[in-house]
C-alpha positions in Angstrom: 174.5 72.2 89.2 171.0 71.9 87.7 169.4 72.0 84.2 166.3 71.4 82.6 165.4 67.9 81.4 164.9 68.1 77.6 161.1 68.6 76.9 160.5 68.9 80.8 159.7 72.0 83.0 161.3 70.2 85.9 165.0 70.1 87.1 167.6 67.3 86.4 171.1 66.4 87.8 174.5 66.9 86.0 175.6 63.5 85.0 178.7 62.9 87.1 180.3 60.5 84.5 180.1 62.9 81.5 181.3 66.0 83.3 180.1 69.4 84.3 177.1 71.0 82.5 175.8 67.8 80.7 172.0 67.0 80.6 170.9 64.1 82.7 169.2 61.6 80.0 165.6 60.7 81.3 165.7 57.6 79.0 168.2 56.2 81.5 166.2 56.5 84.5 163.9 53.9 85.8 160.1 54.9 85.5 159.5 54.3 89.4 162.6 56.1 90.5 161.7 59.4 91.6 164.2 62.3 92.4 163.1 65.3 94.6 164.7 68.7 94.5 164.7 70.3 97.9 166.0 73.9 99.0 166.2 73.8 103.0 165.9 77.1 104.5 166.5 78.4 107.9 164.3 81.4 108.7 165.2 83.9 111.3 168.9 84.0 111.2 169.8 87.1 113.1 167.0 87.0 115.4 168.9 86.2 118.5 172.4 84.6 119.6 170.7 81.5 120.4 168.7 81.0 117.2 171.8 81.8 115.2 173.7 79.1 116.9 171.1 76.5 116.2 170.8 77.3 112.6 174.5 76.7 112.3 174.3 73.5 114.2 171.8 72.3 111.6 174.0 73.5 108.8 176.9 71.6 110.2 174.8 68.3 110.6 174.2 68.5 106.8 170.5 69.7 106.9 170.7 73.1 105.8 171.4 74.8 102.4 170.6 78.2 103.0 169.1 80.7 105.8 167.5 84.2 105.6 168.7 87.1 107.5 166.8 89.4 109.7 168.6 92.8 109.4 166.5 94.6 111.9 166.9 92.1 114.9 169.3 92.0 117.9 171.2 88.9 116.7 172.3 90.6 113.3 176.1 91.3 114.0 176.5 87.7 115.6 174.8 86.1 112.5 177.0 88.1 110.0 180.0 86.9 111.4 178.8 83.2 111.6 177.7 83.7 107.8 181.4 84.7 106.9 182.7 81.7 108.9 180.5 79.4 107.0 180.7 80.7 103.3 179.0 77.4 101.9 175.7 78.4 103.8 173.8 80.7 101.1 172.2 83.5 102.7 169.1 85.4 101.8 167.3 88.5 102.9 164.2 87.7 105.4 162.3 90.9 104.7 160.7 91.9 107.8 158.1 94.7 108.5 155.9 93.1 111.2 158.8 92.8 114.0 161.3 95.2 115.4 162.2 98.5 114.2 162.5 99.9 110.4 165.7 101.2 108.8 163.8 103.7 106.6 161.3 106.6 107.3 158.0 104.5 106.7 155.6 106.1 109.0 152.7 104.3 107.7 154.1 100.8 108.8 154.9 101.8 112.5 153.4 102.7 115.6 153.9 105.3 117.9 156.8 103.7 119.8 158.3 103.3 116.3 157.9 99.6 116.2 156.5 97.9 113.1 152.8 97.0 113.5 152.1 93.3 114.1 150.9 91.2 110.9 147.4 91.3 111.8 147.2 95.1 112.6 149.3 95.6 109.2 146.7 93.6 107.2 144.1 95.6 108.6 145.7 98.9 107.8 146.1 97.7 104.2 142.4 96.7 103.9 141.5 100.3 105.4 144.0 101.8 102.9 146.1 103.4 105.6 149.4 101.8 104.2 151.5 103.8 101.7 152.7 101.5 99.1 156.1 103.6 98.8 156.8 102.8 102.4 156.9 99.3 101.7 159.4 99.8 98.8 161.7 102.3 100.7 161.9 99.7 103.7 162.9 96.9 101.1 165.5 98.9 99.6 166.8 99.9 103.0 167.0 96.4 104.2 168.5 95.3 101.0 171.2 97.9 101.1 171.8 96.9 104.8 172.5 93.3 103.8 174.8 94.5 100.9 177.0 96.5 103.3 178.0 93.2 104.7 179.6 91.9 101.6 177.8 88.8 101.9 176.4 87.2 98.7 172.6 87.5 98.6 170.9 84.3 97.2 167.3 85.1 97.4 164.4 86.7 99.5 161.6 85.8 101.6 159.8 87.5 104.4 159.1 87.3 107.9 155.7 85.6 108.6 155.2 85.5 104.9 154.1 89.1 104.7 155.4 89.6 101.0 152.3 87.2 99.7 149.8 89.9 100.6 149.0 91.1 96.8 149.3 95.0 98.1 152.8 94.2 99.6 154.3 92.2 96.8 153.0 94.6 94.1 154.9 97.4 95.9 158.0 95.1 96.2 158.1 93.8 92.4 159.9 96.9 91.0 162.9 96.2 93.3 162.7 92.6 93.0 162.6 92.5 89.2 165.4 95.2 89.2 167.7 93.2 91.6 167.1 90.0 89.9 166.4 88.2 93.2 165.0 84.7 93.5 161.9 84.6 95.7 160.1 82.4 97.9 156.6 81.6 97.0 154.3 80.3 99.8 152.4 77.4 97.8 151.7 74.5 100.4 153.0 71.4 99.4 149.9 69.7 100.5 146.4 70.8 102.0 145.2 68.2 103.9 141.4 68.0 104.0 141.7 66.8 107.7 142.6 70.4 108.6 138.8 71.3 107.7 137.8 70.0 111.1 141.0 70.0 113.2 142.5 73.4 112.1 139.8 75.2 110.0 141.6 78.6 110.2 145.0 76.9 109.1 143.0 75.2 106.3 141.6 78.7 105.1 145.1 80.2 105.3 146.4 77.4 103.1 143.8 77.8 100.4 144.4 81.7 100.5 148.2 81.1 100.3 147.8 78.8 97.2 145.5 81.6 95.6 148.1 84.5 96.2 151.2 82.4 95.0 149.0 81.8 91.6 148.8 85.4 91.5 152.4 86.3 92.3 153.6 83.8 89.4 151.6 86.0 87.1 153.3 89.1 88.2 156.8 87.9 88.8 159.1 86.6 86.1 162.0 85.8 88.2 163.4 82.4 89.8 160.7 80.9 92.4 160.5 77.7 94.2 157.2 75.7 93.2 156.1 74.5 96.7 156.8 75.1 100.2 156.7 72.7 103.2 157.0 73.0 106.8 156.3 71.2 110.2 154.4 74.3 111.2 151.6 73.3 108.9 151.2 69.8 110.8 148.5 69.2 113.1 150.6 68.2 116.1 154.2 68.9 117.4 155.2 65.0 117.3 158.1 65.2 114.7 160.8 62.9 113.6 163.1 62.4 110.7 160.3 60.6 109.0 158.1 63.5 109.3 160.7 65.6 106.9 160.2 62.8 104.3 156.6 62.8 104.3 156.4 66.7 104.0 158.6 66.5 100.8 157.3 63.4 99.2 153.9 65.2 99.0 154.9 67.2 95.9 155.7 65.9 92.4 159.3 65.0 91.7 159.6 67.7 89.0 158.8 70.4 91.5 161.4 72.4 93.4 160.3 72.3 97.1 161.4 74.6 99.9 161.4 72.8 103.3 161.2 75.8 105.5 162.7 75.4 109.0 162.9 77.4 112.2 165.5 75.6 114.4 165.8 77.3 117.9 167.7 77.0 121.0 165.4 78.4 123.7 168.1 80.7 125.3 167.1 83.5 127.8 167.5 85.7 124.8 164.6 84.4 122.9 162.4 84.4 126.0 163.4 88.1 126.7 162.8 89.1 123.2 159.2 87.7 123.3 158.5 88.2 127.0 155.2 90.0 126.3 153.8 87.3 123.7 155.1 84.3 125.2 151.4 82.9 125.7 150.9 83.4 121.9 154.4 82.3 121.0 154.8 79.2 123.1 153.5 76.4 120.7 155.5 78.0 118.0 158.6 78.1 120.3 158.3 74.4 121.2 158.0 73.2 117.4 161.3 75.3 116.9 163.0 73.6 119.6 161.8 70.0 118.5 163.0 71.1 115.1 166.4 71.9 116.2 166.7 68.8 118.0 165.6 66.4 114.8 167.8 68.3 112.6 170.9 68.1 114.6 170.8 64.3 114.7 172.2 63.6 111.6 172.0 64.0 108.0 168.3 63.3 107.1 168.1 63.1 103.1 169.6 60.5 101.2 171.7 62.0 98.2 170.7 59.3 95.8 167.0 60.2 96.0 167.1 63.8 97.4 169.0 66.5 95.7 169.8 69.5 98.0 170.2 73.1 96.3 169.8 76.6 97.0 167.8 79.4 95.3 170.9 80.4 93.1 170.8 77.1 91.5 167.1 77.2 90.1 
């Protein structure tokens, strides 16, 4: 359980000695002691059988609080069964309009083969005013209805490849998000390292854009959101250890709710089959996902005396 500290915009813990629902008194906390509030969410639940198994393994290792479900990908039915077997894993919707096929009639979002355009092509079509905003809303509603048909509690919503952070897209999602009263992930980077300017300039620019778009999103959306987002995919290399996750989370202010976004993958044949025509462009991402799975299944990473693990439902 979580609650606001008196006079603070941050989050506190329920005092275990005084019982359910009481406010943790800041005056009793040592000024140098920090508590970090973390949501650990695995994207791409439902992508394939192998990825589903990886996500559940990480959850059982104690390093996951939620996962977001792709309802238009091959591993959907398997993921739904796993979600029902593991009811303590919160499940959200991983809204997807950049991969796979749609669940609605949204002609401005798909190519001649009936597949969603890639993120790059979709962004260009938005700039060229070739995307009907109603198609975005229709597909969002269709994916939400598909999710609800499984009778699984819906914890929150995010999107595949952060596509919901594009202003044109989130403006066409807002009515449904507000109506459903759904918590939403925002993609405000936990830290934008200046070293990226020379080492990964494109990534540096993306991070700046995401921070700008996050500020705009906050102005439009009045529901529950995280404060920051952290991920190993923002790092400069693939050398990842348990210490890496501490460093990512410790870059934020203790009063912030940070989502640690993870992509644990077992690289089964189903993953390579799915991305057979894109393997050259995907290989760096897939390697990081494999490393992330290996690290997150070695034992619980975060010490509960300093790090509070939660879900979007608790915000």
